[in-house]
C-alpha positions as CSV (number, residue, x, y, z in Angstrom):
1,M,0.1,0.0,0.2
2,Q,1.3,3.5,-1.4
3,K,1.3,6.5,1.6
4,P,-0.6,9.5,0.9
5,A,1.3,12.0,-0.5
6,N,0.8,14.4,2.3
7,D,2.1,11.7,4.8
8,N,4.3,13.4,7.7
9,N,4.6,10.4,9.8
10,L,2.0,11.8,12.1
11,A,2.3,9.0,14.9
12,D,6.1,10.3,15.4
13,D,5.0,14.1,15.7
14,V,2.4,13.1,18.2
15,L,3.1,13.8,21.8
16,E,0.3,11.8,23.7
17,G,-0.8,13.1,27.8
18,A,0.5,16.0,29.5
19,A,3.7,13.8,30.7
20,E,4.8,13.7,27.2
21,I,4.5,17.2,26.3
22,A,6.0,18.3,29.6
23,A,9.1,16.2,28.8
24,F,8.9,17.7,25.2
25,L,9.1,21.4,26.1
26,K,11.1,20.4,29.6
27,L,8.2,21.3,32.0
28,K,6.2,19.8,34.9
29,S,2.9,18.2,33.7
30,R,1.0,20.9,36.3
31,Q,2.6,23.6,34.0
32,V,1.3,21.9,31.0
33,Y,-2.1,21.6,32.5
34,T,-1.7,25.6,33.2
35,A,-0.7,26.6,30.1
36,I,-3.3,24.8,28.7
37,S,-6.0,26.1,30.8
38,A,-5.2,29.8,30.2
39,G,-4.8,29.0,26.3
40,H,-1.6,29.3,26.2
41,L,-0.2,26.1,24.8
42,P,-1.4,24.5,21.2
43,H,-3.0,21.1,21.6
44,Y,-6.0,19.1,21.0
45,R,-8.2,16.7,22.6
46,I,-9.9,13.6,21.6
47,G,-12.2,12.9,24.4
48,S,-10.6,13.1,27.5
49,N,-7.2,12.3,26.0
50,L,-4.9,15.1,25.7
51,F,-2.4,15.4,22.4
52,A,0.3,18.0,21.2
53,R,1.9,17.8,17.8
54,K,5.9,18.4,18.2
55,S,6.3,20.3,14.8
56,T,3.2,22.9,16.1
57,L,5.0,23.1,19.4
58,L,8.2,24.3,17.4
59,A,6.4,26.5,15.5
60,W,4.5,27.8,18.2
61,I,8.0,28.4,20.1
62,V,9.4,30.1,17.0
63,S,6.0,32.3,16.7
64,Q,6.6,33.1,20.4
65,E,10.7,34.2,20.2
66,G,9.9,36.2,17.5
67,A,7.2,38.1,19.3
68,A,9.5,38.6,22.4
69,A,11.9,40.1,20.2
């Protein structure tokens, strides 16, 4: 079976749960929940499960760096 042309290996890009997101960002899980509650961190939910894409988080960090300059 051939992969779709827009396949960017989504499985490798997805972080599942606050602990994985926190480890990626070098934060504590509680800090991730606080940032999400305040609307400061890009994420999505499927039911009660929390997810974020590494690529989206990296793009968000770059935009935050640009806004601070």
